[in-house]
N, C-alpha and C positions, 0 to 999 in steps of 0.2 A: 597953426596954434602946435607951442612948444608943448613936446614931449617927453620923456624919462626914455630909459633905451626898455627897462620896463616895458612903459606903453608900446614903444615901436614893437619889441617883437609879440605881445599879445595880438592887439590888433592886426599885425599880419596874419595871425594863425586863427584869430579867431572862427570857428565857425558857426554858431550862433550866442545869443544870450541865454541865462536863465533868469526870470525874475526874483530869487532868492539870493542871487550876485554871485551865480557861480556863470563859466565861458565853457563851453565845447570849443576843446584849443587841438588842433591840426600837430600829431607831431613828427620831427623829420628825423629821430633816432629812439630806438625801444632795445636797451638793456636787458640782458637774464642773465643771472646767474644759477647756483644749484637751484639754493634752501627760496622755499617762498616759490617756487613758480611750477611744479605736479597739478597741482589743483585745476591751474587758470588751465590747463592744456584738457586736462579731463573735462570739465566745463564747458569747453568747445566743442569737445567731442560729445558730450550730451548731447547739444543743443547739436549737430550737425554741423557745428563752423567751423570757419578755416583760419590762418591768418594772413589778413587782408593785405599787408607789404611787408613781407620774407628780406627781401632788401634794405629794410630801414630797417630791420631787427638785424645786432648783435650779442651772439651768449660765450659764455665762459663759463671756467670752474676758477673757484679761488671762497670762498668760504670756508669750508670742510675739507678740500685737498694738502693732501701732506705738503712741507718742503723738504723733508730730507732723504725719504726713498717713497717708491712708487708702493712699495709691497705694506707697507703702513696701510694704504688706501684698501685695497684688496682683504687684508686683514681685518679691517671695521666688515660687517654685510651695510650695517646701516647708510655709510658715509656712501660706500660703494653703488649703491642703488640709488641713492640720490643723482650723483655723477652719471649713472649710466641709462637714470628714464632724461634727463637733460638731456645727451645724450638720442637716446632714442626718439625723443619729442624736438627737436631741432630735424632731426633725417627725415621724420612722416611729414612733416610741413614746407620741409623744406629754411628751413634759419643756419644762417653761418654758423658754426661752432667751432670753438680752440677749446680742443681736446687736450686734457693733464697731459703736461708735458712735452707739447706740442712747438713748433714755433709758433709766436703771435699768442701764449694763453697769459695771462696776468688777472692783475685786479682791471675789473671791469675799467673804474675813474683809471687806469694807469695808460688802462689797449687800446682804452677807444681816441683819447687827446695824440698818444706816438703814432698813429694809427691817420692821424689828419680827417676822423670821422667828426668830429666838431665843431661845425660849420657858424659864425659871427654872425647875428639875428637869429639861430636856430632853436627850436626846441627839444630839448632832449630829456626823457624818463629813465628810473629807472627802481626797483623795487627794493629800492639800499636806501637809507636818509644821507650819505652820502655821495649824493650825483651830485651837490650842492658843487662839486669840484669843477665841473665843465662851466661855469658859470664864469668863469676864466676866460675863455674867446667869445664875452659877450655874447654866451649862448640860455635861456633858461629853460635852467635844470632842475627838473623837480624828481624827489621822491614819491614815490606810490608805493599804498599795499596791494594785499595780493587780488581783489576783487579788480581793481583799477587794469593788472596785467592782464585780466583776459578784456578785460574792454577795449585794450590799445591793440591787443593782439587780432581781435574780430574788426574793429575800425580803425587802427589808425588814428583815434583820437581818444581825446578823453576828458573828464569834466572834472574844471580847475574852480579855486577860488578868485574872485577876479583881488589876488593881492596887494594890499598897501606899500607904498611905497618911502625907502628909510636910505637914505645918502652919508656913509659915514665916509668921513674925511680924513686924511693921512697927510699932513701937513709935515714939510722941514727934510730933513736927512735922518735916517738911522743911524743909530753911533755901532761903532764898530765893532766889531762881536754878534749885533744883535739880530736873531734871524725872523726869516717868514711866519715862524710858527711861533716867536713868541709877539710878536705881531698877532698872529691869530689869537693868545693866548689873552693878550693884554683887553684885544677888542669885545673876546666873553666875558671877562673878569668885570670890564667898564659898562656893559649891556646887561648882565645875567644871562642864566639859563633860558628863562622866557624875556628876554626882555625888546627882543624882533617878533616876536609872534603875530603870527598875521602878515607877517612885512616880509618884500624881500630887499637883501640889503643891497645898493651898488656902492662897491669900494672907490675912492677915485682920491687924487692929493699926489704931491712931488714922489712921495714918500711909494705910495703902490704901483705910479707908471716905473721907478727904479727897478722895482721886482722883476727878475725872470719869470717865463712862463710857469716853471716847477716851483717859486714861491708864488705864485699868485693863485695856483691849484688849492696849493695850502693852505691859503686864505681861504679861498672860496669855502675847501672844504668843508672848513669850520665854522664856518655863519649856522650853520644846523644849529650847532652848540649854544646859541643864544638864541635859539627858538625861533631863527628866518627857513623859509621855505625855501630860499634858494639866495646866491648870491650873482652878483654880476660885476665885470670889471668892463669898459667899456675899451675900444679893440684903438691898437692904435699899431709902430714901427714891430713893436717887441711881437705883437702876434702873430701880424702881418710875416713876422723871415721865419717866426717857428712854422707856421703853417706851410709856408715853403719849402722847408724842408721835411717836415712830414709828410708831406704828397708828395715829392717829388721818390720815398723811399717806393711808393706805389706805381711810379713809373707819370705821376701827373704832373703836365706845367700850371703853374697862373698867369694865370691871363690875365692882362693890365685893367682889363673891364669888371673881370672877377675880386680885386683887390680892393678898385673903388667902389664897387656894391660892399665889401665887406666895410671899407671905411666909414663905411653911413653908420654901424650901428655905435652909436656914441648916443649917448642923452645932449640935447640941446639945452647951449649954453644957460638960457633963460628957464629951463626947467623948475617945475617947481614939485618938490617932494614931500610925502605928509610929515616925514620926521627927519630930521639932519642931526650928528654927531660930528663933532670937532678934535681932531687925534693931536696934539704938539708930538711928534715923531719923535726930534730929539731927545725926551724926558724919559722915556723906553728903555730900559733894560733887560737882561734876561731873566724868564719865567719858569716855575716850575708850578707845578700843581700840589695842595696839601691834603686836599679830601677829598670826594669820590663824587666830583663833579669839575668840566672845565672851567670854572667861574672858578674855584676855588683853589688861587693860585696865587703865590705873591717871587719876591726878587730874594736874592740872596742875601742883601742887608735889612728883607723882613724877617719875620720872624712866624709861629703860628697862631694865630691871633686866638684871642681871648673870648671873644664874642660868646653872649651865651643862645642865641637862639636856637632853635633846635638842631636844625639842618645844623646849627659849624660841631654843636655839640656830640651828637651822631656822628659827624666823619672825622673828627678826631679819635672816638672812641673806636670805631674802627679802623681809621689807621693805624690805632694804639699812638698815638700821639699829643703831645701837650705844649699846652697855649707857654709861650714862649720860648719854645725849645726853635735850633737854625736849623736851616734847612740841610747844609754842612755837615751836624750831628745824625742824618741822618743814614743807619748804614740799608745795601741791597745786595739782593745772591743772584739776581735777573737785570740785565740791561737788554733793549730789546729796538733794533731797527727796522723800521720798514711800515709798511696799512698805506693803507691808497692815501694818505697824509705824507707821508715821509719815505717813499720808496723808490723814490727815483732817481736816476745818477748823477742829478745833482748832491741828492743827501746821501750815497752816499761818498761819492767825492769827499763832500764837509766829514763825514764821519773818519774820511780816512785820512784828512789834514790834519787829525789828533792823533789819530793809534799808529801814523809812522813811526818808525821809534821807539815805540813804549810797548808796555804790555801790559793786560787785564790783570788785574789785584785776581790774586790767588781766593778762588771760595765764589768769586762775582762767575755767570752762564753770560754769555754775549750774544745774543741771538742776530745775525742782518741776512736780511728775507729782501731779495728783491721785488720790485713791484709787478713786471713780466719777464719772462723769457730774454726781449731784449734792452732791457736793464741787466741783468745776470750776464749776458752774451755785452754789453758795454765796458761791465765792470771788470769783467775777466781781459778784454781788449788792452786796458786799461792800469794793469794790472794790480787792481784796488783787492782784489780775491787773494794775493801773497801777502798787500799789508795785513789784511785783519788775520790771513791767518797765521803768519808770522808773528802779528801781535795778539794770538792765542781767543781768538772767536773765532765763531761755529756762523759758515760762512753758508749759506744753505743754496741748494742750487736747484730748488723749483719757487716758481712764484707762488703766493698767494696770501692771503689777511691774516695766516700765522696769530700770534699770541695777540692782537691788538682785536681779537674775537675771540677767541678762544676755543672753536670749533672743531681743531683737526688736533694729532696730538699734542700740541703748544700751549700748553695748560702753567696756571701757577699751582704749587702749591699752598695748602691750608697755609694761612699767616707769612706764606710769600712773599715780599717786600719786591717790587721791580721799578724802575724808573723807563718808560716806553717813548718812541714818537707814534704812538698810535692819538685817538682825539675824543676818545672816551675810556675814563675813569672807575665806572660806575660801579655798587659793592655787587662782586660778585661776575662782573665782568671774566674775568679773562681765567674764573679759578673759581670755587667754593670759597671761601672767607682770602683771596690776593688781596694785596694790595699796590694797587701801579701808582706811580708820578708821572707827571707827562712833560716832557718836555722835550726840545730841540735837538736836530743829532749831535749837533757837535755836545752838546751838554749831556746829552746819554754817552756818547761815548768818551769822555774824560770822569764822569762816573763812572764808568764800569771799571776808567783804572783807578783809581784812587779807592773804591771800596766803597762809596760815598755820593750821597748826592752830593757836585760838586760842581764848579763853571769852570773853564777852559783857561781862564784867568789864569786860575792856580798852575796851573803848565806852565806857563808864563813866571808865575814867580818863579812857583820852581827851579826853573832851568836858571834864572839870572842868580840865583842863589849857591 
């Protein structure tokens, strides 16, 4: 019987079925961070339980950790306590831990792939909605709640709904300058923030196959912004080549039989999906959000919509925008490149290609935060840090979530407007009364140069004149 990739992974990891439509699923990798985990460890102790498979668990600090200097963490007792609790809990239960500022530390959804820990056909969970990122490796990666963290720690299994399947085929070739982030914003715009609720989206088609692994992770990362429980991409040469390099860093060789096993994790050609959507890649353009959710995005040839539904009215009011206003007329005070969506080396290279030989506009603060210590070190080896510094950007030493979630010292002031490579722009997420526009690293870098939301194409036009 033909199966989708989702069905293959679920069936191979299912321990038992429950009559209400849920399955108990074995988990191959459990990722932890300093937020939302202390309660789970407290409940384990109260019940006299231990961690079932610490070897299948990996912890790091990323959400609240500083990105400029370590002293900031020490100065904030609340943040320091969260980090200390995770460190002590991991030591007590024998869980591998990437402590602040050490080699291998970084955002959970950046370090696990770069260490080769996300295997095709595997299952992965984390108490973070953007766990969907890891679906780029043909893994069923799901964000879970804090109570489920305890279940996984104690049993190495979790109860999950029997998700429906949805295939989003992106056929054709993406136009020059249109990135995976633009594609992700287009998908969310097409489906809406709840359009894929209860489903796992499998991305396929020639445009998806042409994406790098960094681009695929960006796409799967934002599947949750359309309401999906996970994103998936089947295995191909791009996946295998990435994993070979990642595993080689750990001194591991990929045997032919392992590679052959990996390549089985694709949907059968005649598999039936519950829903399907098709996108013509050639019609896609650069996109930037104008509102207060990732689905509210437009292109540079569009204007702020005049629709009168309550969500649009509220979004325009909060963002202080008027119907008919163009993106290029929106001035910014802050720009951010980083996060689990766009904090990888490819994203920093993209930004550097725009900033090289140019300078950030006076009055604009461009913050660039690497997604991991490995990304930072690679950026330094390639001289990207020098490009950023010469351009007037603020390139940070420590890796973390930073201005995406606003839980450390990186926050926006009330009324301050930023353009960001993050994945969410809800009211108050980056700071009370803060206004955030989501875009690709290239658009963010160009906007920092102009001091307003701008396309990199404007730089080409200016150079030509």
